[in-house]
N, C-alpha and C positions, 0 to 999 in steps of 0.2 A: 619722285621716289624712281630711282632707277634699277634697283635691284634687291633681293634679299638672299644673299649668298649663301647664309647658314641661319640655324635657328638663333634668334636674339639680335641679328645684325640686319640692318638696312643701310644701303647706299644711296644718299641724297646728292642729287648734281648740283652742288654747290660747294665750292672749297676756299683755299687760302687766296685764291685770286678775286673772289667774289665779296667775302663777309670778312669783318675784323674778328680777331681772336687775341688780341694782345692782353686783356683783362681777363676774360673767360671764354670758354667755347660758346658758339651761336647756342640760343635757347629755342627748342622747338615750342611754338604756342598755338599753331592752328593748323588745321588739315582740311583738305577738300578732295573729294573724289573728281575723277573727270566728269565734266558736264554740270558739276554742282557749282553753284555761284554764292552760296552762303557756307562759309566755313564753320567749323566745328572745333572745338578744344582739343586737347591731346592728353593722353595720361599722365601724370606727373613723374612716372618712372622713365619717360622718353627723355634721353640726354644724348648730346652729340659728345662723343669721346674722344675723337679725333679728326684732324683735317688733313688732307694732302693738297695739292695744287688745285684740284678741281672736284673733290669729293668729301662729303663729310660722311662719318661714321655715327650711325644713330643706333643707340642700343635701348632696350628696354627690358623690365623685370618679367620673368616667366610667368608671375601671376596676371599680366597684362596681355598675353598671347593672343587673347580674343579680340583684344583692341589693338593688335600689331599692324603697322604700316602696310598698304597694298601697292604694289608696283603701279605707277601711273598716276598714283594719287600725288596731290601738291602739297607741300609742308612749309608752312610760315615758320620763319627763323628770326627771333629778335636777336639783337646786338647790342653789346654793353657799352661800346665806345663808337659813336658815329664818325669820327674824324677819320679813323683809319679804315673806313669802309668808303667814306665820300671820297677820299683820294684816289681811290681805284677806277672810278668812272667819270667818264667825259659828260655824261647825262644821267638822268634818272626819271623814271615815270612818276607821275603824279597818279595816286591811287585814292580812290574814295573809299568810304567806309564799307560799301557793298564790294570793293575790291575791283570795281571797274577802273581802267586806266582812261584818265580824260585828258591827259597833258604830259609834256615833258619838260624838264628844266635842264638847263645847261649848268654843269658844276664849275664853279670856278673857286676850288679849293687849294 
């Protein structure tokens, strides 16, 4: 989470260069504060409403303001179509269920 420039809007440091958006916008599914290794879920109202080259625009319902994202927090984004994400990267990390990176693989897509 890069910034919260206005009420109900957070800027995530991931954009069109990073994730696919051809079928639907990336879907927030997890969050973890700095130093926390076990992620938590996110409120159902969290939605990525737009992308530019390097940023996602995350919005949420006013009723969820107490659960709003915090600058510095990490947000997991799911993608609807992996092909148009895989072709953006030369390599990808292998991530375990506890979110530790244990390896890397070369992408040959």
